[in-house]
BAROGU-864556 format. One record per residue (C-alpha): residue in one letter; x, y, z. Coordinates in steps of 0.2 Angstrom, whole numbers, padded with zeros to 4 digits, always signed. Layout:
N
AXYZ ...
//
This chain:
291
M+0106+0012+0163 T+0108-0006+0157 I+0096-0012+0144 A+0092-0031+0146 V+0091-0041+0129 F+0084-0058+0127 I+0089-0068+0111 A+0074-0079+0107 A+0083-0089+0093 D+0100-0093+0085 V+0107-0076+0078 E+0123-0072+0070 P+0138-0073+0082 R+0143-0056+0077 L+0128-0048+0084 I+0131-0057+0101 E+0149-0052+0101 L+0144-0033+0098 L+0131-0033+0112 R+0142-0042+0124 G+0155-0029+0121 D+0143-0014+0124 A+0141-0010+0142 R+0124-0002+0139 F+0117-0020+0136 A+0116-0036+0146 L+0110-0052+0139 A+0095-0059+0149 G+0093-0077+0153 E+0074-0077+0151 P+0062-0066+0142 G+0053-0060+0157 A+0067-0049+0162 A+0070-0042+0144 E+0066-0025+0137 V+0073-0030+0120 L+0068-0046+0112 I+0078-0052+0097 T+0069-0064+0086 R+0070-0072+0069 T+0056-0077+0057 I+0055-0095+0065 N+0048-0086+0080 R+0029-0083+0081 V+0028-0067+0090 D+0011-0067+0096 A+0001-0062+0112 A+0006-0079+0121 M+0024-0075+0118 L+0023-0057+0123 D+0014-0062+0139 R+0030-0071+0144 A+0040-0055+0141 P+0029-0041+0150 K+0044-0029+0151 V+0048-0029+0132 R+0048-0012+0124 W+0057-0016+0108 I+0057-0031+0096 A+0072-0032+0085 Q+0073-0044+0070 G+0087-0044+0057 T+0076-0048+0042 S+0066-0039+0029 G+0050-0048+0032 I+0041-0048+0049 D+0025-0057+0045 N+0029-0069+0060 I+0026-0054+0071 D+0008-0050+0076 L+0009-0031+0073 S-0008-0027+0079 E-0003-0035+0096 T+0013-0025+0097 K+0005-0009+0093 R-0008-0013+0106 R+0006-0015+0119 G+0016+0000+0113 I+0030-0011+0107 E+0042-0004+0094 V+0047-0016+0080 L+0065-0014+0073 H+0069-0023+0057 L+0080-0021+0041 P+0071-0019+0025 G+0082-0024+0010 V+0096-0031+0021 N+0098-0047+0011 A+0091-0040-0006 N+0107-0044-0016 A+0109-0061-0009 V+0091-0066-0014 A+0092-0058-0031 E+0108-0067-0035 L+0100-0084-0031 V+0085-0079-0041 I+0096-0075-0056 G+0106-0092-0053 Q+0089-0101-0053 M+0084-0093-0070 I+0100-0098-0078 A+0099-0116-0071 L+0081-0119-0077 T+0083-0110-0094 R+0099-0119-0098 T+0092-0136-0090 L+0108-0138-0079 P+0100-0150-0066 Q+0095-0161-0081 Y+0113-0161-0088 V+0120-0165-0070 Q+0109-0180-0068 E+0113-0186-0085 M+0132-0184-0082 K+0131-0193-0066 R+0122-0208-0075 G+0137-0208-0087 E+0128-0200-0101 W+0136-0187-0113 N+0121-0179-0120 R+0124-0162-0129 S+0114-0166-0144 N+0100-0153-0141 C+0110-0140-0131 A+0108-0127-0145 T+0089-0127-0141 R+0093-0118-0125 H+0092-0099-0124 E+0102-0086-0116 L+0093-0075-0104 R+0091-0061-0116 H+0079-0071-0126 Y+0066-0071-0111 V+0053-0059-0104 L+0055-0058-0085 G+0040-0053-0075 I+0043-0047-0057 V+0029-0047-0045 G+0033-0034-0032 L+0046-0021-0035 G+0053-0018-0018 N+0071-0019-0012 V+0073-0037-0019 G+0062-0035-0035 R+0072-0019-0040 R+0089-0028-0037 V+0083-0043-0048 A+0077-0031-0061 R+0094-0022-0062 L+0104-0039-0063 A+0092-0046-0076 N+0094-0030-0086 A+0112-0033-0086 F+0109-0049-0095 G+0098-0041-0108 M+0081-0048-0102 K+0066-0038-0106 I+0058-0034-0089 V+0040-0031-0084 A+0034-0028-0066 Y+0018-0027-0057 D+0017-0017-0041 P+0001-0007-0037 Y+0010+0003-0023 I+0024+0011-0033 E+0026+0024-0047 D+0045+0022-0051 F+0047+0006-0061 G+0066+0009-0065 V+0072-0002-0079 A+0055-0012-0079 S+0040-0009-0090 R+0024-0007-0079 A+0011-0021-0081 A-0007-0014-0078 S-0012-0030-0069 L-0005-0046-0062 Q-0015-0056-0076 E-0006-0045-0089 L+0011-0049-0082 L+0008-0067-0080 G+0001-0069-0098 T+0016-0060-0106 S+0031-0067-0096 D+0042-0081-0099 V+0049-0081-0082 V+0040-0075-0067 T+0048-0071-0050 L+0039-0066-0034 H+0045-0053-0022 V+0030-0048-0012 P+0028-0047+0007 L+0015-0059+0015 T-0002-0050+0017 E-0020-0055+0015 E-0019-0048-0002 T-0004-0058-0007 R-0009-0075+0001 R-0011-0088-0013 M-0010-0074-0026 I-0003-0088-0038 G-0015-0102-0039 A-0022-0114-0052 I-0031-0100-0061 E-0016-0088-0062 L-0005-0102-0067 S-0016-0106-0082 V-0014-0088-0088 M+0005-0091-0089 P+0011-0096-0106 R+0015-0115-0108 G+0033-0118-0105 A+0035-0103-0093 I+0046-0104-0077 L+0040-0099-0060 I+0052-0094-0045 N+0046-0090-0027 A+0059-0083-0015 A+0046-0072-0006 R+0035-0082+0006 G+0028-0100+0004 E+0010-0094+0007 V+0011-0083-0008 I+0008-0098-0020 D-0002-0114-0020 L+0012-0126-0021 D+0002-0141-0025 A-0006-0132-0040 A+0012-0126-0046 L+0019-0144-0044 S+0004-0150-0054 A+0007-0137-0068 L+0025-0143-0069 S+0020-0162-0070 T+0008-0158-0085 G+0022-0148-0094 H+0012-0131-0092 L+0027-0125-0082 S+0044-0130-0089 G+0053-0125-0073 L+0049-0121-0055 A+0061-0115-0041 V+0054-0114-0023 D+0065-0107-0009 V+0051-0104+0004 F+0037-0115+0011 E+0021-0113+0021 D+0027-0125+0034 E+0046-0124+0038 P+0055-0135+0040 V+0047-0145+0026 K+0040-0162+0030 R+0033-0166+0013 G+0042-0175-0001 F+0045-0168-0019 P+0046-0177-0036 D+0063-0181-0043 D+0062-0170-0057 P+0076-0160-0064 R+0064-0146-0069 L+0061-0143-0050 I+0073-0134-0039 V+0069-0134-0020 T+0080-0126-0007 P+0078-0124+0012 H+0075-0105+0013 I+0092-0100+0009 A+0090-0086-0004 G+0095-0073+0009 C+0108-0083+0018 T+0125-0078+0014 Y+0140-0073+0024 E+0139-0055+0018 A+0120-0054+0021 K+0121-0061+0038 N+0136-0051+0044 D+0128-0035+0037 A+0112-0039+0046 A+0121-0042+0063 E+0130-0025+0062 M+0115-0016+0055 L+0103-0023+0069 Y+0116-0019+0082 V+0116-0001+0076 R+0097+0000+0077 I+0097-0007+0094 T+0110+0005+0100 Q+0099+0019+0095 I+0087+0014+0109 A+0101+0018+0121 E+0105+0036+0114 
//
């Protein structure tokens, strides 16, 4: 029996190649004929979308996060959701470490000055190596643990807050989010988007952080109040802010021309290795359907 697959968004060419080379599957031209629906986080998989795909029995998405999928609706319809927790953890963790180095060593500032023809190294000895800092990790899942291991190699002191785990590995356990925020020089967020984590970092939480702290968000845009974070940066309460994810993507808003601010278009998990791994791993998950 051939299983019809509809691809609802641009996916890795490797995944398409594998499916086309497998006689058990046929690529459908429209969702109404499909039993397998392949999506990405840009797809809002809700009742309206599923109404257009009445034969779908599986949804396959090559990402860790699946907050774009209405899981209560898929459960109601008996649809199984296949995804890949941790598939891009190393890619995200590497970018986060890079952002830490860029912000603690004020690399964007130096880049701007050099492009203006300025040779300014008068205060470079006031910058610190990562081993100087306390890193607070909110969410110690696949990405958070990878960040912890990499940061540990740099000699950082690591604390983590995650009320759902017992094994904190190389990190010390913070009793509360407030405790972590109040004792960390750098805070990085690695939580899924849930009602519990939505806006978990707002003006009140930012005020708890030490003056001069750095905040990094490579989780989901809705996890922080971005306006509050930008305000904290403008007043100097934050000395650095790195944001890779946004509530509305693609982003339409503008950002201040501030070297202490790093904004990127949701590319933390986007590397050749991560995408290729995701394609092959998702293909394996889909083939298990046919077994």
